[in-house]
C-alpha positions as CSV (number, residue, x, y, z in Angstrom):
1,X,-6.3,-17.0,12.8
2,X,-4.1,-13.9,12.8
3,X,-5.7,-10.7,12.9
4,X,-3.5,-9.3,10.2
5,X,-4.0,-11.8,7.6
6,X,-7.9,-12.4,7.7
7,X,-8.0,-14.7,4.8
8,X,-5.6,-17.2,6.3
9,X,-6.8,-19.9,8.9
10,X,-5.0,-21.2,12.0
11,X,-3.1,-23.5,9.7
12,X,-2.2,-20.9,7.2
13,X,-4.6,-22.1,4.5
14,X,-6.5,-19.5,2.4
15,X,-10.4,-19.3,3.1
16,X,-13.1,-16.9,2.4
17,X,-13.6,-14.8,5.8
18,X,-16.9,-15.9,7.5
19,X,-19.0,-12.5,7.9
20,X,-22.1,-14.7,9.2
21,X,-22.0,-12.9,12.7
22,X,-21.5,-9.5,11.5
23,X,-24.2,-6.8,11.3
24,X,-25.1,-5.3,8.1
25,X,-24.5,-1.9,7.8
26,X,-24.4,0.9,5.3
27,X,-20.9,0.8,3.6
28,X,-19.4,3.1,1.1
29,X,-16.1,3.1,-0.9
30,X,-14.4,5.5,-3.1
31,X,-11.5,4.8,-5.2
32,X,-9.8,6.2,-8.3
33,X,-7.5,5.5,-11.2
34,X,-5.6,7.7,-13.7
35,X,-4.9,7.5,-17.3
36,X,-2.0,9.7,-18.6
37,X,-2.5,10.6,-22.1
38,X,-1.1,13.6,-24.4
39,X,-3.0,16.7,-24.4
40,X,-4.5,16.3,-27.9
41,X,-5.9,13.1,-26.9
42,X,-7.4,14.4,-23.6
43,X,-9.0,17.2,-25.5
44,X,-10.5,14.9,-28.2
45,X,-11.8,12.8,-25.3
46,X,-13.6,15.5,-23.5
47,X,-14.9,17.1,-26.6
48,X,-16.5,13.8,-27.6
49,X,-14.2,13.8,-30.8
50,X,-12.7,10.0,-30.7
51,X,-13.1,7.6,-33.6
52,X,-14.9,4.9,-31.2
53,X,-17.3,7.1,-30.1
54,X,-18.5,8.5,-26.6
55,X,-15.6,7.2,-24.4
56,X,-16.8,8.7,-21.2
57,X,-20.2,6.8,-21.4
58,X,-18.2,3.5,-22.3
59,X,-15.8,4.1,-19.2
60,X,-19.0,4.8,-16.9
61,X,-20.7,1.5,-18.2
62,X,-17.4,-0.6,-17.8
63,X,-16.6,0.5,-14.3
64,X,-20.3,-0.3,-13.2
65,X,-20.2,-3.6,-14.7
66,X,-16.8,-4.4,-13.2
67,X,-18.0,-3.3,-9.7
68,X,-21.0,-5.6,-9.9
69,X,-18.6,-8.5,-11.2
70,X,-16.1,-8.1,-8.4
71,X,-16.7,-11.2,-6.7
72,X,-16.4,-13.3,-10.0
73,X,-13.0,-11.7,-10.7
74,X,-11.3,-11.5,-7.2
75,X,-11.0,-14.9,-5.7
76,X,-11.9,-14.1,-1.9
77,X,-14.5,-11.5,-2.5
78,X,-18.1,-12.0,-1.2
79,X,-20.9,-11.4,-3.7
80,X,-22.6,-8.1,-2.5
81,X,-26.1,-6.7,-3.3
82,X,-24.7,-3.6,-4.4
83,X,-27.0,-0.7,-4.1
84,X,-25.4,2.1,-6.2
85,X,-22.3,2.8,-8.3
86,X,-21.5,6.2,-9.5
87,X,-18.5,6.8,-11.9
88,X,-17.0,10.3,-12.6
89,X,-14.6,11.0,-15.5
90,X,-12.7,14.2,-15.0
91,X,-10.0,15.9,-17.2
92,X,-6.5,16.4,-15.6
93,X,-3.5,18.1,-16.7
94,X,-1.9,14.8,-17.4
95,X,-5.1,12.9,-18.9
96,X,-8.0,11.6,-16.8
97,X,-9.0,10.6,-13.5
98,X,-11.8,7.9,-13.1
99,X,-13.6,8.1,-9.6
100,X,-15.9,5.3,-8.7
101,X,-18.1,5.4,-5.4
102,X,-20.0,2.1,-4.5
103,X,-22.5,1.7,-1.7
104,X,-24.1,-1.3,-0.2
105,X,-25.9,-2.3,3.2
106,X,-24.1,-5.6,3.9
107,X,-21.8,-7.5,6.2
108,X,-18.8,-6.6,4.6
109,X,-17.5,-3.5,2.7
110,X,-17.2,-2.7,-0.9
111,X,-13.6,-1.4,-1.1
112,X,-12.7,-4.0,-3.6
113,X,-15.7,-3.3,-5.9
114,X,-14.8,0.4,-6.1
115,X,-11.1,-0.4,-6.9
116,X,-12.3,-2.8,-9.6
117,X,-14.5,-0.5,-11.1
118,X,-11.8,2.1,-11.2
119,X,-9.4,-0.2,-12.6
120,X,-11.6,-1.7,-15.4
121,X,-12.7,1.9,-16.4
122,X,-9.1,2.8,-16.9
123,X,-8.7,-0.2,-19.2
124,X,-11.8,0.6,-21.0
125,X,-10.7,4.2,-21.4
126,X,-7.3,2.9,-22.8
127,X,-9.2,0.7,-25.3
128,X,-11.1,3.9,-26.3
129,X,-8.1,6.0,-26.9
130,X,-5.4,3.5,-28.1
131,X,-5.8,4.1,-31.9
132,X,-4.7,7.6,-31.5
133,X,-2.5,7.5,-28.4
134,X,-0.8,4.1,-27.9
135,X,1.6,5.9,-25.4
136,X,-1.4,6.4,-23.0
137,X,-0.7,4.8,-19.6
138,X,-2.7,3.6,-17.0
139,X,-1.9,3.9,-13.1
140,X,-2.7,5.1,-9.6
141,X,-5.6,2.7,-8.9
142,X,-6.2,3.6,-5.2
143,X,-8.7,3.7,-2.6
144,X,-9.5,7.2,-1.2
145,X,-12.0,6.6,1.5
146,X,-14.4,4.0,3.0
147,X,-17.2,4.1,5.6
148,X,-19.3,1.7,7.7
149,X,-18.5,-1.5,9.4
150,X,-16.6,-2.1,12.6
151,X,-13.5,-0.2,11.3
152,X,-15.6,2.9,10.7
153,X,-14.3,5.6,8.5
154,X,-11.1,6.0,6.6
155,X,-9.7,8.7,4.2
156,X,-6.6,8.7,2.2
157,X,-4.2,11.6,3.6
């Protein structure tokens, strides 16, 4: 097995990584996504004045559900006993940023859960505003930081 591509075995076949021998440790990951929208849409979003209702609450629920369902959506992810998911939705000059933090005590990390939550949160936000701003765009889904496990801490520069 190559150290660079852990989802490939010695013959190059895709497989789920065996984490059986790893120690369970506290692991945390933070990811974000952005939704670019026009100024009036952003203002309506954060004043709670959208035709579909409370978009921020909807985004939070969508992101939490997505983080919990990651192993069903991303083929080689292990199902994890997620301990917490927190979601922030904040205004920016260009629209909104969705930040998802996931924690677990497990043998593998929660980076994919945090990024899946951020991505689906952005899609849910687009769904909530598309009636008044079809030009809105989703972008910038990225891992901001992770901690725990053998590789320790990592933060985006």
